[in-house]
TIZADREN-543495 format. One record per atom (N, C-alpha, C): z, y, x. Coordinates in steps of 0.001 Angstrom, whole numbers, padded with zeros to 6 digits, always signed. Last residue first. Layout:
ZYX ...
This chain:
-001014+155716-082719 -001729+154528-082227 -000987+153919-081051 +001420+156630-085195 +000653+156883-083981 -000011+155585-083527 +001147+156820-088745 +001649+156125-087559 +000793+156502-086360 +001609+159739-090751 +000741+158737-090134 +001438+158081-088957 +002848+161836-091760 +003246+160550-092339 +002372+159425-091800 +001765+164096-090752 +003043+163671-090195 +003629+162440-090884 -000460+165497-091498 -000652+164244-090775 +000627+163651-090235 -000075+167565-093126 -000039+167858-091687 -000206+166601-090843 +000036+166496-095615 -001094+167376-095314 -001122+167836-093862 +002519+165157-095485 +001263+164409-095619 +000086+165258-095175 +004340+167272-095488 +004205+166426-094304 +002898+165660-094319 +003834+168181-098118 +003706+169101-096980 +003536+168321-095681 +004527+166006-099704 +003120+166437-099646 +002852+167356-098456 +007380+165996-098928 +006482+164867-098658 +005002+165254-098700 +008621+168464-099744 +008461+168115-098324 +007392+167051-098108 +008752+168482-102542 +008019+169539-101836 +007684+169125-100410 +010210+166252-103100 +008942+166415-103820 +008110+167555-103254 +012508+166734-101579 +011537+165733-101143 +010190+165868-101847 +013868+168715-103087 +013425+168979-101712 +012314+168008-101310 +014297+167291-105480 +013573+168566-105491 +013029+168892-104108 +015883+165157-104577 +014542+164896-105110 +013697+166176-105120 +018256+166469-103945 +017467+165827-102891 +016028+165609-103359 +019001+167285-106556 +018864+168259-105462 +017979+167690-104355 +019204+164940-108086 +018206+165958-108431 +017956+166939-107291 +019360+161769-106469 +020033+162959-106997 +019035+164116-107081 +018157+159568-105357 +017704+159955-106692 +018390+161221-107202 +019289+159033-102921 +017842+159240-102956 +017314+159640-104335 +022058+158736-103520 +021571+159755-102593 +020111+160084-102830 +022100+156519-105251 +022602+157804-105714 +022077+158938-104836 +021197+154574-103516 +020364+154914-104665 +020780+156260-105239 +023378+154525-101789 +022070+154942-101281 +021131+155317-102436 +025385+153585-103529 +025504+154901-102917 +024145+155403-102427 +024459+151020-104170 +024620+152003-105239 +024687+153419-104673 +024586+149812-101660 +023286+149952-102321 +023358+151009-103414 +027391+149903-101272 +026475+150554-100347 +025111+150798-100965 +028380+148337-103322 +028713+149761-103326 +027800+150549-102386 +027298+145873-102497 +026933+146427-103809 +027226+147924-103864 +026281+146093-099018 +027173+145693-100102 +026702+146328-101404 +024994+146723-096730 +024178+146128-097803 +025059+145598-098934 +025715+149845-095013 +025986+148471-095435 +025063+148030-096571 +025282+152493-094383 +024601+151485-093564 +024780+150061-094075 +026626+154001-096305 +025278+154405-095901 +024545+153288-095161 +029115+152881-096530 +028196+152746-097662 +026772+153103-097283 +030078+153656-093990 +030039+152248-094378 +029044+152034-095513 +030038+156447-094082 +029040+155745-093284 +028957+154265-093611 +030389+157828-097426 +030897+157461-096102 +029865+156598-095392 +030954+158732-100423 +030093+159247-099357 +030725+158961-098001 +032718+158081-102367 +031870+156995-101876 +030944+157427-100736 +033882+160394-103195 +034681+159539-102317 +033860+158395-101736 +031554+163116-103040 +032086+161939-103709 +032868+161102-102713 +029396+165776-103416 +030687+165358-102861 +031263+164213-103685 +025904+164921-103388 +027087+165502-104029 +028362+164966-103393 +023773+165266-100590 +024479+164378-101511 +025699+165086-102105 +022513+166644-098648 +022328+167119-100014 +023019+166248-101062 +023188+165206-096328 +023544+166621-096439 +023505+167091-097899 +022016+162702-096776 +023470+162820-096674 +023901+164258-096932 +019327+163393-096745 +019873+162710-097926 +021389+162799-097945 +019047+164387-094190 +018956+165321-095314 +019504+164706-096599 +019236+161986-092699 +020298+162984-092626 +020240+163957-093800 +016857+160395-093865 +018220+159957-093546 +019245+161077-093670 +014504+161727-094541 +014821+160460-095200 +016284+160068-094992 +014430+163923-092872 +014425+164133-094323 +014891+162881-095054 +014335+162603-090390 +015480+163445-090735 +015577+163667-092240 +011861+161278-090561 +013083+160529-090300 +014314+161319-090722 +010080+163442-090912 +010266+162461-091984 +011555+161679-091796 +010580+164809-088412 +010624+165495-089704 +010894+164506-090831 +010225+163076-086321 +011577+163575-086561 +011677+164245-087927 +007507+162758-086214 +008279+161663-086797 +009714+162103-087090 +006383+164829-084772 +006616+165027-086197 +007363+163909-086877 +005704+165295-082190 +007001+164680-082459 +007394+164822-083927 +003223+166556-082466 +003339+165334-081664 +004614+164570-081987 +003951+168821-083967 +003043+167813-084525 +003195+166486-083786 +005613+170095-082172 +006128+169765-083500 +005249+168733-084190 +003867+170506-080040 +005027+169625-079869 +005560+169177-081228 +002147+172372-081224 +001613+171062-080823 +002738+170059-080618 +003919+174505-081454 +003402+173874-082674 +002788+172499-082370 +004226+175045-078718 +005374+174619-079522 +004917+173946-080814 +001692+175892-077970 +002270+174683-077354 +003403+174136-078222 +001590+178250-079470 +000655+177160-079773 +001179+175841-079200 +003476+179723-078118 +003734+179383-079523 +002823+178243-079956 +003748+178225-074815 +003281+179242-075756 +003673+178820-077168 +006253+177439-072406 +005395+177026-073520 +005010+178204-074412 +005932+178353-069082 +006678+178618-070306 +005776+178272-071493 +005769+176369-066213 +005021+176991-067300 +005900+177155-068545 +008680+176998-064086 +007530+176238-064555 +006833+176973-065700 +010938+178542-063498 +009836+178466-062528 +008592+177710-062991 +012567+181063-065232 +012180+179654-065300 +010916+179444-064481 +014174+183381-065193 +013126+183154-064185 +012786+181667-064071 +015828+184021-067224 +016344+183044-066266 +015384+182804-065098 +014098+185648-068644 +015285+186247-068038 +015859+185325-066956 +012285+183685-069514 +011837+184728-068586 +013024+185406-067899 +013882+182196-071238 +013278+181527-070080 +012821+182549-069049 +014460+184159-073144 +015537+183651-072298 +014996+182900-071088 +011874+184656-074306 +012703+185734-073742 +013727+185186-072752 +011130+182137-075268 +010315+182797-074255 +011136+183876-073538 +013130+181847-077222 +013022+180879-076129 +012259+181501-074974 +012476+183999-078917 +013739+184016-078170 +013749+182992-077032 +009957+183221-079860 +010139+184553-079263 +011402+184589-078410 +010532+180718-080999 +009715+180803-079790 +009886+182151-079091 +012060+181443-083260 +012649+180626-082191 +011859+180787-080901 +010033+182852-084647 +011285+183515-084269 +011957+182758-083133 +008157+180833-085081 +007778+181992-084270 +009020+182743-083781 +009658+179187-086763 +009217+178666-085464 +008823+179819-084539 +009964+180887-088969 +011140+180416-088238 +010760+179916-086849 +007309+181186-089783 +008072+182366-089371 +009302+181957-088560 +006660+178595-090536 +005977+179192-089384 +006724+180413-088868 +008493+178347-092781 +008544+177457-091617 +007902+178107-090389 +008800+179532-095195 +009057+180372-094022 +009058+179552-092733 +008228+177482-096992 +007507+178754-097114 +007668+179641-095886 +010050+175437-096325 +008624+175262-096061 +007890+176599-096061 +012604+176675-096640 +012407+175511-095762 +010947+175328-095371 +013165+178638-098453 +012557+179046-097184 +012159+177866-096309 +014229+177468-100744 +013242+178545-100903 +012550+178919-099607 +016192+175663-099896 +014934+175153-100437 +013850+176228-100415 +017736+176621-096823 +017617+176735-098273 +016243+176230-098715 +018075+174269-094138 +017513+175489-094721 +017590+175460-096243 +018988+171768-093191 +019939+172859-093418 +019382+174144-093983 +017253+169639-092558 +018572+169365-093152 +019223+170589-093756 +014863+170767-091544 +014821+169800-092634 +016182+169659-093321 +015837+172450-089494 +015100+173012-090633 +015077+172046-091806 +017200+170672-087708 +017853+171833-088298 +017149+172290-089570 +015173+168782-087093 +016470+168354-087618 +017152+169511-088353 +013104+170282-085967 +012875+169523-087199 +014197+169194-087872 +014594+171320-083739 +013959+172199-084724 +013696+171477-086040 +015465+169133-082226 +016443+170032-082833 +015827+170874-083946 +012843+168074-081617 +013878+167277-082272 +014898+168174-082960 +011375+169980-080262 +010965+169640-081630 +012059+168870-082350 +012028+170152-077665 +012872+170919-078603 +012480+170670-080056 +011719+166839-076241 +011100+168061-076761 +012060+168809-077680 +014756+165794-074607 +013397+165548-075068 +012811+166879-075533 +017729+164531-074254 +016803+165324-073448 +015374+164947-073818 +020320+164799-076516 +019098+164061-076202 +018144+164963-075435 +023691+164229-077716 +022648+165038-077078 +021466+164166-076671 +025787+163436-079687 +024520+162716-079486 +023431+163620-078894 +028135+165002-079847 +028243+163566-079587 +026923+162893-079231 +029152+167638-080269 +028169+167365-079215 +028125+165878-078858 +030350+169524-082428 +029928+168120-082502 +028790+167807-081532 +029104+172901-082931 +030169+171922-082710 +029550+170529-082765 +028076+176187-082058 +027720+174806-082370 +028944+173927-082129 +028545+179443-083417 +028927+178378-082492 +028408+177035-083006 +027782+182816-083625 +027419+181479-084110 +027776+180463-083038 +028754+186085-084702 +028710+185019-083700 +028408+183695-084380 +028314+187861-086791 +028601+188416-085465 +028547+187362-084363 +026567+188538-089685 +026937+187472-088747 +027144+188084-087364 +028013+191164-091723 +026908+190546-090987 +027436+189467-090039 +030024+192559-092880 +029775+191213-093402 +028639+190498-092703 +030848+195067-092056 +029505+194921-092622 +029266+193584-093297 +033620+194572-091368 +033185+195743-092141 +031847+195512-092828 +033894+192172-089971 +034797+192456-091082 +034314+193606-091955 +031256+190042-089188 +031833+191358-088972 +032665+191744-090195 +031893+186504-088937 +031279+187654-089603 +032016+188949-089253 +030845+183428-087553 +031858+184477-087607 +031179+185739-088126 +030070+180026-088274 +029683+181433-088209 +030913+182329-088293 +029135+176840-087010 +030154+177729-087575 +029784+179184-087301 +027708+173699-087489 +027465+175083-087086 +028496+175962-087772 +027753+171266-088617 +028019+171322-087180 +027743+172712-086606 +026924+171560-091187 +028347+171299-090979 +028744+171304-089511 +024075+171952-090803 +024963+173053-091185 +026443+172780-090968 +022982+170298-087760 +022899+170573-089195 +024082+171441-089590 +022064+168977-085084 +022162+170382-085487 +021930+170554-086986 +022303+166917-083227 +022895+166764-084564 +023106+168145-085186 +021061+167561-080824 +020899+166221-081371 +021417+166029-082780 +020733+169519-078899 +022072+169293-079448 +022110+167914-080094 +018578+168652-076201 +018784+168925-077616 +020246+168709-077987 +017656+169901-073334 +018770+169093-073820 +019016+169493-075268 +014046+169850-073228 +015337+170524-073204 +016418+169516-073570 +010715+170031-071900 +011833+169313-072497 +013131+170086-072304 +007267+170122-071869 +008469+170946-071837 +009581+170225-072590 +005531+167539-070143 +005904+168175-071393 +007196+168980-071220 +005059+166114-067886 +004722+167536-067841 +005144+168273-069111 +005593+163498-068395 +006495+164189-067474 +006242+165693-067425 +005502+161679-071099 +004779+162828-070577 +005717+163654-069700 +005652+158147-071015 +006358+159421-071121 +005555+160519-070446 +004036+155801-072931 +004000+156508-071644 +004634+157885-071815 +006327+153858-074916 +005132+154690-074786 +005188+155394-073440 +008725+152671-075059 +007606+151951-075646 +006322+152738-075636 +010267+155734-075186 +010528+154300-075074 +009410+153552-075785 +010041+158482-075565 +009473+157885-074364 +009775+156428-074149 +010826+159459-077942 +011715+159740-076808 +011272+159003-075549 +008832+158571-079597 +009059+160011-079520 +009966+160384-078362 +009104+155813-079547 +007983+156419-078813 +008230+157912-078598 +011279+155631-081265 +011468+155265-079866 +010325+155808-079002 +010069+156405-083671 +011164+157194-083106 +011362+156891-081624 +008180+154350-084002 +007746+155745-083910 +008831+156622-083281 +009782+152064-084205 +008843+152192-083086 +008413+153644-082890 +011121+152690-086604 +011874+152504-085365 +010965+152679-084152 +008958+152823-088486 +009799+153977-088180 +010546+153838-086857 +007288+150918-089482 +007050+151344-088106 +008001+152451-087646 +007837+150522-092132 +008081+149395-091211 +007937+149767-089739 +007073+153227-093097 +008452+152745-093069 +008678+151558-092128 +004280+153600-093182 +005067+154191-092100 +006450+153556-091972 +003396+152379-095479 +002864+151908-094202 +003726+152398-093037 +004741+153841-097386 +004973+152387-097355 +004421+151770-096077 +003627+156352-096954 +005027+156119-096590 +005318+154624-096500 +001057+155952-097956 +001237+156355-096556 +002659+156074-096094 +001570+155340-100633 +000935+154341-099763 +001150+154655-098292 +002737+157819-101556 +003480+156558-101556 +002878+155533-100590 +001413+160221-101872 +001955+159917-100554 +002616+158542-100458 +000381+160243-104459 -000331+160969-103411 +000134+160519-102024 +002117+159043-106192 +000926+158282-105826 +000145+158942-104696 +004036+160916-106856 +004362+159946-105806 +003126+159202-105307 +004109+163060-108620 +002944+162923-107733 +003180+161923-106606 +007685+162981-108673 +006425+163493-109225 +005319+163381-108173 +009365+159843-108019 +009136+161259-107784 +007814+161689-108419 +009610+157151-108183 +010003+157897-109386 +009790+159405-109223 +009050+156165-105746 +008085+155839-106812 +008421+156546-108120 +011304+156759-104310 +010151+157645-104171 +009138+157397-105280 +012881+154545-104971 +013265+155875-105450 +012090+156846-105392 +011464+152498-103672 +011701+152410-105114 +012045+153779-105682 +011590+153386-101036 +010285+153272-101700 +010433+153194-103215 +014378+153241-100580 +013665+154516-100481 +012346+154452-101243 +014791+150489-100907 +015495+151449-101768 +014764+152782-101771 +013203+149327-098888 +012936+149030-100307 +013600+150020-101259 +014420+150554-096468 +013044+150825-096905 +012811+150507-098383 +016866+149714-095592 +016838+150863-096496 +015456+151110-097087 +016298+147535-093945 +017196+147362-095088 +017075+148492-096101 +014667+148615-091987 +014136+147548-092850 +014986+147376-094105 +016446+150389-090766 +015285+150906-091494 +014688+149853-092421 +018307+148518-089698 +018741+149581-090604 +017582+150113-091434 +016738+146951-088002 +017389+146330-089165 +017795+147386-090193 +016059+148900-086125 +015007+148190-086868 +015586+147574-088138 +018516+149568-085073 +017780+150556-085858 +016681+149903-086693 +019132+147111-083815 +020047+147673-084801 +019324+148682-085697 +017029+146794-082015 +017170+145845-083125 +018086+146388-084211 +017482+149008-080185 +016254+148860-080977 +016454+147967-082194 +019463+149421-078421 +019762+149749-079817 +018593+149464-080757 +018520+148953-075924 +019469+147965-076452 +019844+148233-077915 +016929+151262-075497 +016309+149937-075708 +017254+148917-076329 +018252+153945-077514 +018171+153223-076254 +017560+151854-076511 +019026+156567-079018 +017828+155732-079077 +017607+155090-077711 +021083+158277-078637 +021423+156977-079219 +020222+156050-079325 +020594+159941-075453 +020925+159910-076871 +021278+158516-077347 +019899+160424-072829 +019218+159335-073532 +019522+159278-075020 +021427+162452-071639 +019989+162663-071845 +019315+161618-072721 +024047+161868-071170 +023748+163114-071857 +022273+163248-072227 +023940+159419-069895 +024855+159575-071029 +024537+160814-071842 +022277+159839-067695 +021752+159146-068876 +022631+159341-070103 +022672+163166-066397 +023040+161747-066421 +022552+161130-067727 +019814+165342-066079 +021153+165026-066578 +021405+163532-066451 +017900+166053-063107 +018089+165477-064428 +019565+165321-064779 +018163+169197-061254 +017860+167791-061447 +018246+167294-062828 +018419+171896-060847 +019492+171021-060363 +019200+169537-060512 +016147+173214-061815 +016779+173712-060589 +017818+172760-059998 +015332+171830-064075 +014330+172185-063064 +014993+172559-061744 +017743+171704-065472 +017104+170466-065027 +016077+170754-063924 +018283+174441-066006 +019232+173633-065245 +018572+172387-064679 +016160+175203-067638 +016315+175819-066318 +017208+174959-065437 +016800+173673-069894 +015516+173462-069214 +015577+174016-067793 +019274+174814-070559 +019213+173401-070163 +017903+173078-069446 +018575+177459-071195 +019516+177209-070095 +019423+175762-069623 +016864+177000-073397 +016369+177665-072190 +017268+177363-070997 +018605+175770-075239 +017429+175061-074747 +016925+175673-073441 +020507+177854-075664 +020918+176519-075190 +019748+175790-074554 +018847+179903-076671 +019675+180109-075476 +020042+178773-074841 +017811+178596-078922 +016889+179082-077887 +017646+179332-076583 +020138+178204-080407 +019436+177038-079857 +018468+177457-078756 +020627+180887-081070 +021603+180151-080258 +020957+178915-079633 +018361+181402-082638 +018591+182192-081420 +019564+181466-080502 +018812+179590-084708 +017620+179440-083872 +017760+180225-082568 +021121+180720-085834 +021181+179386-085224 +019997+179186-084286 +020134+183128-086772 +021234+183165-085808 +021373+181817-085100 +018232+182195-088590 +017786+182908-087399 +018887+182975-086344 +019865+181118-090539 +018995+180210-089785 +018493+180901-088520 +021136+183460-091502 +021911+182381-090884 +021024+181478-090030 +018970+184992-092517 +019834+185522-091447 +020640+184436-090743 +017868+183066-094469 +017138+183476-093268 +018035+184086-092185 +020431+180644-095437 +019401+181645-095716 +018803+182116-094392 +021126+177169-095555 +021199+178425-094818 +020079+179364-095235 +022475+175393-098465 +021590+175596-097321 +021713+176992-096731 +023924+174292-100564 +023078+175459-100820 +022085+175696-099685 +025307+172218-099436 +024470+171931-100608 +023522+173091-100919 +026855+173326-097413 +025717+172470-097037 +024778+172218-098212 +027967+176471-097137 +027888+175407-098132 +026653+174561-097855 +029072+177080-093736 +028424+177458-094981 +028456+176272-095944 +032224+177377-091987 +030950+176718-092288 +030351+177314-093550 +033684+180021-089991 +033636+179135-091156 +032271+178466-091236 +035949+181988-088043 +034741+181175-088176 +034830+180290-089419 +038264+183434-087537 +037367+183897-088594 +036084+183117-088743 +039921+182251-085822 +039191+183413-085317 +038129+183877-086311 +040836+180053-087066 +041833+181066-086741 +041179+182352-086236 +038655+178430-087078 +038933+179165-088316 +040005+180234-088087 +038660+177033-084718 +037848+178245-084795 +038111+179055-086057 +041124+175650-083048 +040720+175790-084444 +039981+177113-084616 +040208+173934-080064 +040848+175061-080731 +040321+175147-082160 +040187+170310-080041 +039547+171617-079942 +040427+172704-080535 +039949+167115-078774 +040890+168125-079260 +040312+169508-078979 +038758+163988-079481 +038329+165291-078998 +039296+166308-079607 +039354+160517-078546 +039637+161736-079314 +038869+162911-078722 +040568+157272-078124 +039376+158125-078162 +039645+159330-079058 +043557+156701-076182 +042782+156638-077414 +041573+157561-077319 +045176+157120-074092 +043970+156340-073812 +043097+156206-075052 +046680+160356-073587 +046508+159117-074342 +045221+158425-073924 +047577+163295-073398 +047934+162154-072542 +047889+160840-073323 +044787+165434-074141 +046014+164774-074590 +046305+163595-073654 +043204+168634-073566 +043429+167217-073260 +044754+166741-073840 +040815+170817-075244 +042093+170519-074597 +042230+169011-074403 +038217+173329-075446 +038709+171963-075586 +039992+171759-074778 +036934+175983-077431 +037633+175550-076225 +038212+174160-076471 +033794+175815-079245 +035246+175921-079140 +035759+175484-077770 +030626+177219-078112 +031527+176483-078985 +032982+176674-078658 +028937+178791-076549 +028347+177793-077432 +029338+177064-078338 +028269+182119-075622 +029248+181047-075719 +028764+180077-076792 +026801+184478-073441 +026640+183493-074517 +027765+182476-074449 +025563+187115-072105 +026911+186708-072486 +026815+185772-073695 +023438+187234-069496 +023464+186909-070930 +024850+186380-071278 +023043+187566-066789 +023402+188734-067579 +023446+188506-069076 +022700+185315-065386 +021490+186093-065628 +021766+187294-066527 +025172+184237-065439 +024651+184637-064129 +023389+185464-064253 +025334+183488-068112 +026119+184630-067631 +025595+185154-066305 +023667+181209-068070 +023263+182390-068823 +024020+183630-068355 +025198+179527-066456 +023799+179800-066103 +023335+181075-066798 +027546+179381-067970 +027563+180064-066679 +026150+180408-066222 +026721+177877-070163 +027230+179234-070387 +027201+180035-069086 +026124+175518-068830 +025033+176268-069462 +025469+177698-069770 +028715+174782-067977 +027654+175001-066995 +026524+175828-067599 +030164+174426-070378 +030518+175513-069449 +029414+175822-068436 +028612+172154-071444 +028694+173442-072130 +029092+174567-071175 +029021+170097-069440 +027698+170621-069787 +027770+171998-070426 +031874+169553-069054 +030930+169830-067968 +029683+170596-068408 +033458+169378-071414 +034089+169583-070100 +033095+170110-069065 +031721+168927-073534 +032628+170080-073586 +033184+170413-072202 +030472+166598-072519 +029679+167767-072900 +030557+169019-072906 +032620+164858-072209 +031883+165324-071035 +031042+166545-071319 +033248+164484-074902 +034252+165048-073995 +033582+165602-072739 +030880+163268-075779 +031245+164601-076275 +032288+165264-075381 +031014+160850-074307 +029873+161761-074153 +030259+163166-074604 +033347+159709-075267 +033245+160036-073838 +032121+161038-073597 +032558+159394-077938 +033690+160267-077618 +033679+160653-076140 +030356+157649-077794 +030169+158998-078315 +031345+159921-077990 +029507+155154-076769 +030406+156015-075992 +030412+157459-076477 +028122+153268-078133 +027364+154449-077712 +028223+155467-076965 +030077+151364-078618 +028833+150965-077959 +028079+152164-077406 +031989+152934-079994 +032323+152339-078705 +031055+151977-077939 +030649+153607-082308 +031087+154686-081425 +031453+154164-080045 +030206+151012-083382 +029083+151879-083031 +029509+152964-082043 +032830+150107-083813 +031940+149359-082926 +030793+150247-082451 +033704+151997-085641 +034416+151845-084365 +033532+151128-083345 +031953+151477-087746 +031828+152723-087000 +032568+152672-085667 +032895+148963-088546 +031492+149136-088172 +031325+150379-087315 +035524+149541-089234 +035259+148633-088108 +033829+148787-087612 +036719+152763-090009 +035739+151721-090314 +035470+150869-089077 +038243+154918-089362 +038930+153627-089452 +038011+152476-089837 +036800+156991-086799 +036887+156591-088193 +037550+155215-088258 +038498+158448-084059 +037633+157407-084595 +037877+157206-086085 +038984+162058-084243 +039351+160701-083825 +038389+159710-084461 +039510+165401-083469 +038522+164422-083927 +038888+163050-083365 +041450+168039-084376 +041474+166774-083633 +040480+165798-084253 +042010+171388-083947 +041188+170418-084663 +041103+169170-083796 +045191+173090-084055 +044069+172495-083341 +043249+171671-084334 +047299+176012-084347 +046658+174813-084893 +045484+174381-084020 +050396+177736-084566 +049244+177339-083747 +048619+176109-084395 +052689+180347-085197 +051887+179238-085739 +050671+179008-084849 +055795+181077-083630 +054371+181354-083782 +053688+180120-084351 +058945+182751-083073 +058136+181601-083478 +056698+182041-083735 +061162+183721-080351 +060369+184013-081548 +059533+182777-081881 +062346+183108-077940 +062950+182554-079164 +062269+183001-080450 +060891+183661-075770 +061779+184736-076213 +062463+184394-077531 +059327+181428-075536 +060415+181595-074568 +061366+182727-074939 +058756+180248-078928 +058351+180813-077647 +059567+181067-076766 +058320+177457-080986 +059244+178481-080504 +058764+178939-079133 +055723+176812-083392 +056337+176632-082078 +057306+177781-081768 +054379+174935-085824 +055186+176142-085658 +055935+175923-084354 +051120+173533-086080 +052434+173612-085446 +053084+174962-085723 +048705+171203-087243 +049338+172518-087367 +050756+172476-086808 +045689+169726-086940 +047061+169604-086453 +047681+170998-086423 +043324+168284-088923 +043881+169580-088552 +045343+169385-088177 +040745+165933-088123 +042093+166251-088560 +042477+167662-088128 +037992+164007-088872 +038424+165302-088359 +039766+165672-088981 +036650+161017-087911 +037659+161601-088786 +038133+162900-088147 +033069+160371-087677 +034441+160403-087181 +035366+161007-088229 +030705+160171-089212 +030891+159348-088025 +032349+159258-087598 +030840+161965-091445 +030587+160536-091603 +031013+159705-090400 +032025+164584-093405 +031911+164070-092044 +031836+162554-092112 +032003+165101-096066 +031692+166215-095183 +031581+165787-093727 +032828+162985-097614 +031420+163348-097677 +031020+164486-096763 +036077+164233-098394 +035155+163096-098294 +033706+163559-098444 +036891+167324-096616 +036859+166497-097824 +035933+165306-097607 +038650+167798-093543 +037436+167855-094346 +037550+166940-095555 +040981+167389-092226 +040487+168759-092278 +039296+168914-093211 +043874+165478-092957 +042410+165547-092871 +041933+166977-093060 +046797+166607-091075 +046136+166143-092296 +044631+166199-092110 +049999+167259-089806 +048624+166843-089531 +048032+166237-090785 +052528+169329-088557 +051863+168806-089742 +050442+168421-089358 +055597+170311-087290 +054331+169639-087014 +053780+169064-088316 +057889+172690-085897 +057325+171994-087053 +055955+171429-086679 +058684+173312-083284 +059653+173392-084373 +059178+172614-085598 +058379+172610-079921 +057748+172424-081230 +058846+172435-082293 +059063+175113-077376 +059303+173851-078073 +058557+173831-079407 +057766+177122-075773 +059044+176538-075377 +059275+175182-076049 +054994+179037-074605 +055501+177909-075397 +056823+177391-074849 +053664+181007-073324 +055076+181271-073626 +055720+180153-074447 +050988+180208-073202 +051815+180113-071980 +053306+180338-072236 +049256+178426-075340 +050260+179494-075432 +051226+179388-074247 +047503+176486-074461 +047040+177449-075459 +047965+178652-075564 +049090+175074-072665 +047843+175677-072196 +047361+176758-073149 +051131+174245-074306 +051467+175072-073140 +050228+175774-072607 +049646+172651-076072 +050311+173854-076574 +050692+174786-075431 +048911+170595-074355 +047868+171438-074955 +048465+172737-075477 +051411+169481-073828 +050652+170073-072720 +049546+170989-073243 +052179+168625-076450 +052960+169613-075717 +052171+170274-074591 +051042+166690-078025 +050366+167983-077968 +051075+169005-077081 +052651+164476-078164 +051369+164351-077459 +050728+165705-077195 +054728+165117-079872 +054945+165298-078435 +053663+165155-077610 +053766+164430-082497 +053884+165817-082054 +053940+165966-080540 +051326+161780-082605 +052670+162316-082801 +052787+163658-082098 +049177+159187-083309 +049277+160645-083250 +050708+161089-083550 +049037+156503-083739 +049348+156944-082380 +049541+158457-082273 +048222+155996-086342 +049662+155926-086044 +050012+156463-084655 +045825+158140-087876 +046165+157078-086905 +047622+157151-086475 +045694+158821-091244 +046163+159376-089973 +046521+158243-089013 +045162+157626-093628 +044009+158041-092828 +044416+158546-091449 +047564+157170-094865 +046846+156006-094357 +045652+156383-093502 +048328+159691-095799 +049040+159097-094664 +048242+157960-094040 +046687+159949-098057 +046502+160833-096907 +047110+160205-095658 +047703+157934-099634 +046267+157943-099371 +045943+158839-098190 +050419+158532-099892 +050024+157371-099088 +048550+157372-098742 +052195+161263-099705 +050891+160874-100261 +050328+159750-099408 +054326+161875-098196 +054551+160958-099307 +053259+160526-099967 +054077+161893-094671 +053627+162434-095942 +053831+161412-097041 +055000+162096-092034 +055649+161201-092981 +055344+161673-094396 +053895+164154-090828 +053112+162926-090749 +053739+161853-091639 +055457+166358-090809 +054888+165968-092096 +053888+164842-091975 +058370+166904-089326 +057109+166220-089037 +056528+165712-090339 +060584+169302-087872 +060077+168587-089052 +058708+168047-088753 +063100+169229-085430 +061671+169438-085715 +061269+168642-086953 
């Protein structure tokens, strides 16, 4: 058996954890291919370019296997492992993100798919998952690209057909999760609390305090900055409190509010599309990366998706149309499921978006800056959260790049005029 983990390219080799070896995958290969006999060739390499994934390292594991009839076949998996950054290793361990995602794929995703199937809705939310005999943190998935799935260009953003396909998928997910909680009870804290926990307050407070001067300095160079600068300078010191209030920490939680299990990280690189070979139309949409689910208002997923991933031309101009499209499908699926509680109206949904509008500015300021950042070797989480010279330079690069600035110069007045740059009382 040949093994290209002994790659002569030291820069590539150094990113591959030493514990990964071909024999670990034998049980997964037997599950994926019942006629599996032996591994003939094995190759593993980074699946994404620098700047395309921040929290973890995504690897592509490729095999040539011999089958029981002595023929050979190519098989590949996607393997997500811990980033080699000490800071990120600590964060992922503290928040149990790999255990959470494994549980989501093992328990939550199949359950929601079954809820929909039982009501006659044939919906699938993502890739099949497999197990490895190791104590290391990992997620092993089928390679969706083998079935024609692909990501879009994050720098260009999603057009209306793509965004509508995602909104429809989120409506299915949200409806099924809302029905599940009403009929079966609350999700375990691991799946419902997300990363905004009381014990994380100081970490987030420090992060926002550290980045605030850079953001304010960069914003002062935007056109018409004087219109919104004062409001943002007042909001920035309160960002952590505002976000924690949005998920019911430090504020009275509204038990009657419509809530769903949010994907929590719904941006373009975590969404894959399959296309009809003849027409080129979107035939299927899958979500990936279930590390930070959060049981709260659907406003979280909606603000996150639209702010990070829509094309500039539709992000604001088609906002109401996108929300109406999502609501139409949410209403449809809740009715099919015979959801026993009050189904939110379109007006209710807009009220939720205003109430939880802190997600709009928070997402635009953080995740959208990463999404619209040019591809560079310096695009990594260490530079995003650290106060080193390279970290400060990277953040300044993010907040001043022309693409991001164009979006923000439109978004900030739009948020201001909706009262979404105000602190809550």
